[in-house]
Structures are given as structure tokens and as C-alpha cells.
N, C-alpha and C positions, 0 to 999 in steps of 0.2 A: 404399478408394481413398486415404484421407488418411493411412494408417499411416506412409507415408514422411515426412510432415510434422508429425504429432502424436506427442509423446513421452507414454507412458502411465506412466511411472515418476516419481512425485513427487519433488521436492526437499524433504527434511525436515531441519530443524534443531530441536534441543532446548535450551531455556534455562530459567532459573528467574527468575520475577518478583522484583523487588527494591522496597524502599520508594523511592518517588519515580518509579517507572515510571508514565507517564501514558497511553501508548497501546499497542494491539496492532493491528497491520495485517496482514492475510492478503490477499495480491494475486497476480495473474498477472504474467507477464513484460511484459505491455503497459504496467504501471505501473513496474515496477522497472527496465526497461531505460533508463528515461529519468529516473528520480528516485532519488536516493541516499537512504539511511536519514535522513541529516542534512536533506536537502530535505523529506522527508515530515514530519519532526518540526517543522521551522520552519513549514511551512503549518498544521500542527496547533496550534501554539502561538498563531498569529495568527488562524485561522479556526476556533475549536473548535466553534462551533455549526453550521457547515455543512461539517464536515471531510471527509467521504466525497465529497460533490459537488465540492469544491475540488481534492481529489486527482485525481479523474477528469478535471476540466477542465484541470488542469495538465499531466497526461500527454498529453492530446489537443492541447493548445496547443504542446506541445513536438514534436509530430509523430508520436505513437505511431500505428502502423498495425495494431497487434496488439490482441487482446482485453484490455480494461482492466477485468477483473473484480476486485473487492476487497471487503472487509469491514473496518471500523474499529471499535474498541471504546475508549472513553475511560474510563479509570480515575480521573481527576481530578475529583472531584465539585464542585470550585469553578470549573471552566471554563465 
């Protein structure tokens, strides 16, 4: 019944981690439709200890009505 609304083909991008990369964020459209990469990184640099929670709250605050599923990994051990 939901096939006309749900896309089963994932969007895949491949990149190489570099020295200085601090975060990895895997997220659904509910987050990325309202936050740019730069927005997410700015939130991470300010709220490193509650990063995932803050990303979700920010997407919800900006009006996301979509699924806000995400996982965040912090590589900066000094944050």
C-alpha cells in the first residue's frame, strides 16, 4: 500500500575519510531536507556531547514532518 510513497533504492555516496574529519552522520531525509551539511557540522562543534539529540531537535524545530532517523559518530576524541 505504501509502495507509491516509499523509495526502496538507497542513495549511496562513497568518500574517503581525511585527517581532521570530526563527524560521520548517517541520516534520513527528515534531517537532510532541513539541515545542510554545514548546519549539521556547526551544531556538532557547539553541542558535541549531545550531538544526536541536538540534530533531531533542530530538524524537528525547523518543521520536519518526515522520519528523522540518524546515527552520528564523533571521531574527535577531544570533544
